[in-house]
C-alpha positions in Angstrom: 12.6 12.0 -15.2 10.7 9.2 -13.6 11.4 8.4 -9.9 12.0 4.8 -8.9 10.6 3.2 -5.7 14.1 3.1 -4.4 14.5 6.8 -5.0 11.1 7.4 -3.3 12.6 5.8 -0.1 16.1 7.1 -0.8 16.6 8.7 2.7 14.8 5.8 4.5 16.3 2.4 3.9 14.0 0.7 6.5 11.0 2.2 4.7 12.3 0.8 1.4 12.8 -2.6 3.1 9.1 -2.5 4.1 8.1 -1.5 0.6 10.0 -4.4 -0.9 8.3 -6.8 1.4 4.9 -5.5 0.3 5.9 -5.4 -3.4 7.1 -9.1 -3.2 3.7 -10.2 -1.8 1.8 -8.1 -4.4 3.9 -9.5 -7.3 2.7 -13.0 -6.3 -0.9 -12.0 -7.1 -0.2 -11.6 -10.8 0.7 -9.0 -13.3 0.7 -5.4 -12.0 1.8 -2.0 -13.1 3.9 0.0 -10.6 3.6 3.8 -10.8 5.9 6.0 -8.6 4.9 9.6 -8.0 6.2 12.2 -5.6 3.6 11.1 -3.0 3.2 7.3 -3.3 4.0 4.1 -5.0 0.8 2.7 -6.7 0.1 -0.9 -7.7 -2.4 -1.1 -10.5 -4.4 -3.3 -12.8 -7.2 -1.6 -14.6 -7.2 0.8 -11.6 -5.1 1.2 -8.5 -5.6 -1.2 -5.7 -2.7 -0.8 -3.3 -0.5 2.2 -2.4 2.6 2.6 -0.3 3.4 6.0 1.1 5.4 7.7 3.8 3.4 9.7 6.3 6.5 11.5 7.7 6.6 13.5 4.4 3.3 15.2 5.3 2.8 15.1 9.1 5.0 14.4 12.1 5.1 10.6 12.3 7.4 7.8 13.3 5.6 5.3 11.0 8.0 4.3 8.2 5.3 3.3 5.7 1.5 3.1 5.2 -0.1 0.5 3.0 -3.4 1.7 1.6 -5.7 -1.0 0.2 -8.7 -0.1 -2.0 -11.4 -2.6 -1.4 -15.0 -2.8 -2.7 -16.4 -3.0 0.8 -15.5 -1.9 4.3 -13.4 -4.6 6.1 -13.6 -4.2 9.9 -10.3 -4.8 11.6 -8.6 -3.2 14.6 -5.4 -3.2 12.4 -6.6 -0.4 10.2 -5.4 3.1 11.3 -8.2 4.6 9.2 -10.9 3.6 6.7 -12.2 6.2 4.2 -15.0 5.9 1.7 -13.9 8.2 -1.1 -16.1 6.8 -3.9 -19.3 4.7 -3.9 -17.5 1.5 -4.9 -14.2 2.1 -3.0 -13.3 1.8 0.7 -9.7 2.9 1.3 -8.1 1.0 4.2 -4.9 2.4 5.7 -2.5 0.1 7.5 0.6 1.4 9.4 3.5 -0.8 8.6 6.2 -0.8 11.2 7.8 -4.3 10.6 8.1 -6.8 7.8 6.0 -9.2 10.0 3.1 -6.7 9.7 2.6 -8.0 6.1 1.1 -11.4 6.9 -1.6 -13.8 5.6 -4.4 -11.5 6.6 -2.8 -8.7 4.6 -2.3 -11.1 1.7 -6.0 -11.9 1.7 -6.9 -8.1 1.7 -4.4 -7.6 -1.2 -5.9 -10.5 -3.1 -9.4 -9.1 -2.8 -8.2 -5.6 -3.9 -6.3 -7.1 -6.8 -9.3 -9.1 -8.0 -11.6 -6.1 -7.7 -9.2 -3.9 -9.7 -9.1 -6.2 -12.7 
């Protein structure tokens, strides 16, 4: 049985509120597929470009949600918690999301770039 995003955040209503704020911004970009797994919620076009996950499921953390954005280049910003380079054409940027206001115009621009690159 498939898990919904709400079920993914079932025991964390604030985390779900943050997820909804992210999802609303992503839906403004255009058509996306949403896939929920046991570890994350993925937003996809031809490939995944944005992922929301809960670090507290894996390590001790007070961060309610992390937004991971797959970009075709490294984007320097002090806002990133970590940037990884898992594949030659992908830089994965991890943003800790602690408030709805963390999802702002700068994040919108990163999401737009990731969305365009994934199509």
